[in-house]
TIKE-853919 format. One record per residue (C-alpha): residue number from 1; residue in one letter; chain; x, y, z. Coordinates in steps of 0.05 Angstrom, whole numbers. Layout:
N
LUMZA	num	residu	chaine	x	y	z
LUMZA	NUM	a	A	X	Y	Z
...
***
This chain:
315
LUMZA	num	residu	chaine	x	y	z
LUMZA	1	m	A	3	-2	-1
LUMZA	2	a	A	21	62	-16
LUMZA	3	n	A	47	111	44
LUMZA	4	t	A	-11	160	59
LUMZA	5	a	A	25	200	109
LUMZA	6	m	A	36	278	95
LUMZA	7	s	A	97	307	88
LUMZA	8	i	A	70	379	96
LUMZA	9	i	A	20	423	125
LUMZA	10	a	A	13	495	90
LUMZA	11	v	A	-13	547	132
LUMZA	12	s	A	-26	625	128
LUMZA	13	s	A	39	650	170
LUMZA	14	d	A	35	662	236
LUMZA	15	t	A	-46	684	248
LUMZA	16	c	A	-67	611	257
LUMZA	17	a	A	0	572	266
LUMZA	18	e	A	-21	544	336
LUMZA	19	f	A	-93	513	304
LUMZA	20	s	A	-48	485	246
LUMZA	21	k	A	8	457	288
LUMZA	22	n	A	-48	421	328
LUMZA	23	i	A	-66	385	268
LUMZA	24	g	A	-2	376	246
LUMZA	25	r	A	20	343	316
LUMZA	26	y	A	-44	298	309
LUMZA	27	l	A	-22	275	233
LUMZA	28	g	A	57	273	252
LUMZA	29	a	A	64	319	192
LUMZA	30	s	A	119	369	186
LUMZA	31	m	A	99	444	177
LUMZA	32	l	A	109	498	123
LUMZA	33	f	A	86	563	138
LUMZA	34	t	A	67	619	85
LUMZA	35	r	A	77	691	87
LUMZA	36	s	A	23	744	58
LUMZA	37	h	A	22	814	45
LUMZA	38	t	A	-26	865	25
LUMZA	39	f	A	-4	922	-31
LUMZA	40	p	A	-35	991	-17
LUMZA	41	n	A	-87	973	-70
LUMZA	42	g	A	-111	912	-39
LUMZA	43	e	A	-81	861	-75
LUMZA	44	i	A	-51	800	-42
LUMZA	45	y	A	18	767	-40
LUMZA	46	v	A	32	697	-12
LUMZA	47	a	A	100	665	-10
LUMZA	48	a	A	130	606	23
LUMZA	49	d	A	188	553	2
LUMZA	50	w	A	136	517	-48
LUMZA	51	r	A	195	471	-70
LUMZA	52	a	A	175	441	-4
LUMZA	53	l	A	114	413	-37
LUMZA	54	y	A	142	372	-91
LUMZA	55	r	A	112	299	-93
LUMZA	56	s	A	87	312	-25
LUMZA	57	n	A	25	299	7
LUMZA	58	v	A	-4	372	31
LUMZA	59	c	A	-53	383	70
LUMZA	60	i	A	-69	462	71
LUMZA	61	v	A	-97	484	143
LUMZA	62	a	A	-143	549	137
LUMZA	63	p	A	-185	571	193
LUMZA	64	l	A	-216	640	180
LUMZA	65	d	A	-163	694	191
LUMZA	66	d	A	-173	752	158
LUMZA	67	t	A	-238	791	124
LUMZA	68	p	A	-272	736	82
LUMZA	69	n	A	-254	758	8
LUMZA	70	n	A	-176	764	37
LUMZA	71	f	A	-175	701	69
LUMZA	72	l	A	-209	664	2
LUMZA	73	i	A	-158	694	-40
LUMZA	74	k	A	-95	677	0
LUMZA	75	t	A	-128	599	10
LUMZA	76	l	A	-139	603	-66
LUMZA	77	f	A	-66	626	-80
LUMZA	78	t	A	-37	579	-34
LUMZA	79	v	A	-75	516	-68
LUMZA	80	n	A	-55	529	-129
LUMZA	81	a	A	17	543	-118
LUMZA	82	a	A	15	468	-79
LUMZA	83	k	A	-5	438	-145
LUMZA	84	s	A	34	479	-198
LUMZA	85	i	A	94	461	-157
LUMZA	86	g	A	71	388	-170
LUMZA	87	a	A	46	365	-94
LUMZA	88	k	A	26	293	-98
LUMZA	89	t	A	-44	304	-67
LUMZA	90	v	A	-75	375	-48
LUMZA	91	l	A	-126	370	8
LUMZA	92	v	A	-153	436	41
LUMZA	93	c	A	-181	443	106
LUMZA	94	v	A	-222	504	114
LUMZA	95	p	A	-262	493	183
LUMZA	96	y	A	-313	556	165
LUMZA	97	l	A	-322	552	94
LUMZA	98	c	A	-329	630	78
LUMZA	99	c	A	-388	659	42
LUMZA	100	s	A	-435	601	58
LUMZA	101	r	A	-480	647	90
LUMZA	102	q	A	-505	659	23
LUMZA	103	d	A	-531	593	26
LUMZA	104	c	A	-574	610	89
LUMZA	105	h	A	-630	648	52
LUMZA	106	p	A	-644	620	-20
LUMZA	107	l	A	-682	654	-62
LUMZA	108	g	A	-712	609	-113
LUMZA	109	s	A	-658	592	-168
LUMZA	110	e	A	-608	626	-137
LUMZA	111	f	A	-536	596	-136
LUMZA	112	s	A	-497	566	-80
LUMZA	113	a	A	-441	604	-58
LUMZA	114	s	A	-412	540	-22
LUMZA	115	n	A	-417	507	-90
LUMZA	116	t	A	-377	567	-120
LUMZA	117	v	A	-327	564	-67
LUMZA	118	a	A	-313	497	-65
LUMZA	119	n	A	-313	496	-146
LUMZA	120	l	A	-251	553	-143
LUMZA	121	l	A	-212	508	-94
LUMZA	122	n	A	-223	454	-140
LUMZA	123	i	A	-203	482	-202
LUMZA	124	c	A	-142	510	-162
LUMZA	125	g	A	-112	443	-149
LUMZA	126	a	A	-153	416	-80
LUMZA	127	d	A	-171	347	-87
LUMZA	128	k	A	-213	345	-26
LUMZA	129	i	A	-240	395	21
LUMZA	130	i	A	-252	386	93
LUMZA	131	t	A	-301	434	131
LUMZA	132	l	A	-339	432	193
LUMZA	133	h	A	-419	440	199
LUMZA	134	i	A	-435	467	127
LUMZA	135	h	A	-501	499	129
LUMZA	136	n	A	-526	474	64
LUMZA	137	k	A	-528	399	57
LUMZA	138	n	A	-555	394	-14
LUMZA	139	l	A	-485	416	-43
LUMZA	140	t	A	-462	384	-112
LUMZA	141	a	A	-394	381	-81
LUMZA	142	l	A	-427	347	-21
LUMZA	143	r	A	-456	292	-69
LUMZA	144	s	A	-389	290	-111
LUMZA	145	n	A	-349	274	-55
LUMZA	146	r	A	-308	327	-75
LUMZA	147	l	A	-318	361	7
LUMZA	148	v	A	-331	328	67
LUMZA	149	s	A	-370	362	119
LUMZA	150	v	A	-354	339	188
LUMZA	151	d	A	-413	336	240
LUMZA	152	p	A	-402	380	307
LUMZA	153	d	A	-435	321	341
LUMZA	154	f	A	-371	317	388
LUMZA	155	m	A	-391	387	419
LUMZA	156	i	A	-447	360	455
LUMZA	157	d	A	-418	319	494
LUMZA	158	k	A	-358	368	516
LUMZA	159	h	A	-415	428	525
LUMZA	160	a	A	-449	368	574
LUMZA	161	a	A	-385	359	612
LUMZA	162	h	A	-376	439	624
LUMZA	163	s	A	-447	445	641
LUMZA	164	n	A	-440	381	693
LUMZA	165	i	A	-504	351	653
LUMZA	166	t	A	-499	280	665
LUMZA	167	d	A	-559	255	630
LUMZA	168	l	A	-569	283	562
LUMZA	169	s	A	-635	249	553
LUMZA	170	e	A	-667	295	596
LUMZA	171	i	A	-649	353	557
LUMZA	172	t	A	-697	388	504
LUMZA	173	f	A	-655	405	443
LUMZA	174	v	A	-677	466	412
LUMZA	175	s	A	-670	493	335
LUMZA	176	p	A	-681	569	331
LUMZA	177	d	A	-711	550	261
LUMZA	178	r	A	-724	512	208
LUMZA	179	g	A	-648	508	176
LUMZA	180	r	A	-620	472	240
LUMZA	181	a	A	-687	427	246
LUMZA	182	a	A	-674	365	215
LUMZA	183	y	A	-601	365	251
LUMZA	184	t	A	-622	379	314
LUMZA	185	k	A	-677	335	316
LUMZA	186	n	A	-625	284	296
LUMZA	187	i	A	-589	298	356
LUMZA	188	a	A	-647	295	402
LUMZA	189	k	A	-658	226	375
LUMZA	190	t	A	-591	201	384
LUMZA	191	f	A	-604	220	467
LUMZA	192	g	A	-667	198	476
LUMZA	193	s	A	-690	270	485
LUMZA	194	m	A	-748	322	474
LUMZA	195	f	A	-739	364	412
LUMZA	196	v	A	-769	432	393
LUMZA	197	a	A	-769	463	330
LUMZA	198	c	A	-779	544	334
LUMZA	199	k	A	-813	577	277
LUMZA	200	k	A	-765	648	261
LUMZA	201	t	A	-798	705	231
LUMZA	202	r	A	-756	762	217
LUMZA	203	l	A	-791	831	231
LUMZA	204	p	A	-775	908	208
LUMZA	205	g	A	-713	936	236
LUMZA	206	n	A	-670	871	241
LUMZA	207	k	A	-719	847	293
LUMZA	208	i	A	-738	771	306
LUMZA	209	k	A	-792	740	332
LUMZA	210	i	A	-785	662	358
LUMZA	211	d	A	-847	618	359
LUMZA	212	l	A	-836	557	405
LUMZA	213	g	A	-904	515	397
LUMZA	214	e	A	-893	466	449
LUMZA	215	n	A	-888	467	529
LUMZA	216	v	A	-818	474	563
LUMZA	217	q	A	-841	495	625
LUMZA	218	e	A	-787	471	678
LUMZA	219	k	A	-747	436	617
LUMZA	220	k	A	-667	439	616
LUMZA	221	c	A	-666	469	540
LUMZA	222	i	A	-599	468	498
LUMZA	223	i	A	-606	516	437
LUMZA	224	i	A	-567	483	376
LUMZA	225	d	A	-549	531	319
LUMZA	226	d	A	-487	529	263
LUMZA	227	i	A	-478	607	264
LUMZA	228	l	A	-470	660	309
LUMZA	229	d	A	-460	733	278
LUMZA	230	s	A	-510	787	299
LUMZA	231	g	A	-527	739	354
LUMZA	232	a	A	-603	767	348
LUMZA	233	t	A	-622	697	337
LUMZA	234	l	A	-593	659	392
LUMZA	235	l	A	-609	722	441
LUMZA	236	e	A	-679	725	424
LUMZA	237	t	A	-697	646	429
LUMZA	238	s	A	-664	647	499
LUMZA	239	t	A	-709	698	523
LUMZA	240	t	A	-768	658	487
LUMZA	241	l	A	-756	599	525
LUMZA	242	y	A	-745	633	592
LUMZA	243	n	A	-805	672	587
LUMZA	244	a	A	-844	598	575
LUMZA	245	g	A	-816	570	638
LUMZA	246	a	A	-752	541	619
LUMZA	247	k	A	-712	516	677
LUMZA	248	n	A	-646	525	644
LUMZA	249	i	A	-621	545	576
LUMZA	250	g	A	-552	530	543
LUMZA	251	a	A	-528	536	474
LUMZA	252	v	A	-478	501	429
LUMZA	253	v	A	-460	542	364
LUMZA	254	t	A	-406	516	317
LUMZA	255	h	A	-390	572	285
LUMZA	256	a	A	-375	651	315
LUMZA	257	t	A	-370	696	258
LUMZA	258	n	A	-378	757	305
LUMZA	259	l	A	-344	768	371
LUMZA	260	s	A	-356	840	386
LUMZA	261	n	A	-349	855	459
LUMZA	262	n	A	-417	890	449
LUMZA	263	l	A	-447	816	435
LUMZA	264	l	A	-404	779	486
LUMZA	265	d	A	-425	827	532
LUMZA	266	k	A	-504	820	515
LUMZA	267	i	A	-497	737	521
LUMZA	268	e	A	-458	747	597
LUMZA	269	m	A	-525	789	612
LUMZA	270	s	A	-573	740	577
LUMZA	271	q	A	-618	681	609
LUMZA	272	i	A	-570	638	575
LUMZA	273	s	A	-529	597	627
LUMZA	274	a	A	-470	568	580
LUMZA	275	l	A	-451	572	509
LUMZA	276	s	A	-400	537	478
LUMZA	277	l	A	-368	554	406
LUMZA	278	s	A	-316	517	368
LUMZA	279	n	A	-250	550	353
LUMZA	280	s	A	-264	540	271
LUMZA	281	i	A	-252	619	267
LUMZA	282	n	A	-177	639	291
LUMZA	283	s	A	-196	692	339
LUMZA	284	v	A	-255	659	376
LUMZA	285	s	A	-206	630	432
LUMZA	286	e	A	-172	694	451
LUMZA	287	a	A	-239	738	449
LUMZA	288	c	A	-276	693	498
LUMZA	289	i	A	-217	694	543
LUMZA	290	n	A	-250	708	621
LUMZA	291	r	A	-312	704	592
LUMZA	292	r	A	-353	664	647
LUMZA	293	k	A	-412	637	607
LUMZA	294	i	A	-371	622	548
LUMZA	295	s	A	-328	562	529
LUMZA	296	v	A	-287	546	469
LUMZA	297	i	A	-286	477	449
LUMZA	298	s	A	-232	456	404
LUMZA	299	c	A	-247	426	329
LUMZA	300	t	A	-178	402	313
LUMZA	301	q	A	-179	329	332
LUMZA	302	k	A	-236	317	300
LUMZA	303	l	A	-215	355	233
LUMZA	304	a	A	-152	321	233
LUMZA	305	e	A	-185	243	241
LUMZA	306	s	A	-227	268	174
LUMZA	307	i	A	-158	292	137
LUMZA	308	k	A	-127	228	160
LUMZA	309	a	A	-186	181	130
LUMZA	310	a	A	-189	224	60
LUMZA	311	f	A	-116	219	54
LUMZA	312	s	A	-121	139	64
LUMZA	313	a	A	-181	138	19
LUMZA	314	m	A	-139	172	-39
LUMZA	315	a	A	-77	134	-25
***
């Protein structure tokens, strides 16, 4: 059998070094760091000793570390450089697939941004893309096996440990909108738990209305969602649960795309007792230091396991 061990992991320079080193250690891989520079007109330059990638199995580890557009360009350049120099296999690990928010509110025949980003990565030379908890499961890239979406189920057990929950069957899992309903229902089924699918209505002035449609009186609830941005959905859902008599309200959210101090302060003052986030975006761990209610769960091992499996399958 061919040797499937990766010889190189290429990452954006020092901005996501620790995240990438953790994956590298799990895989037993050596490291190559890129250097990037932005010119005054906004153009981006990416450099590294690309020759080190020749005939190697390459995994480009790219947690979001910049504005999404800059991040995407840097990742595309890095992928294409690895392929152009003659890398044997190029796998791209993007824990948060940027620009996928376009897929959250599709209008009729509107295109899929996730497919577009996956196609660009493939065109530039990616043989396989690994991501975490993609929003849109009905993607051509997923069906064609060019993209692998790792489920964040591991976060539930970690959240339970942080929150001193000993029996998840006693939890009511809550989906804040129909977009997360199927996934949340599957989690509830796994643990033999209750499940509530909320109806979310967007109102003028960026306001949100949440309707439960279920009795949560004296229930211990955990809200499940994939993206934390403005925080409006999470906070309104927690308030609605509290007003309906929920006994305890926790939350597990995979990707935190916005962690302003203002939002974090609102979460600290909300009815949420504990919030768990993954470190899929590079700034999360630092932003949440000293936050009493917020825990950060590392996704590096789960991603590394998926990376190792992907390389073995492609050998």
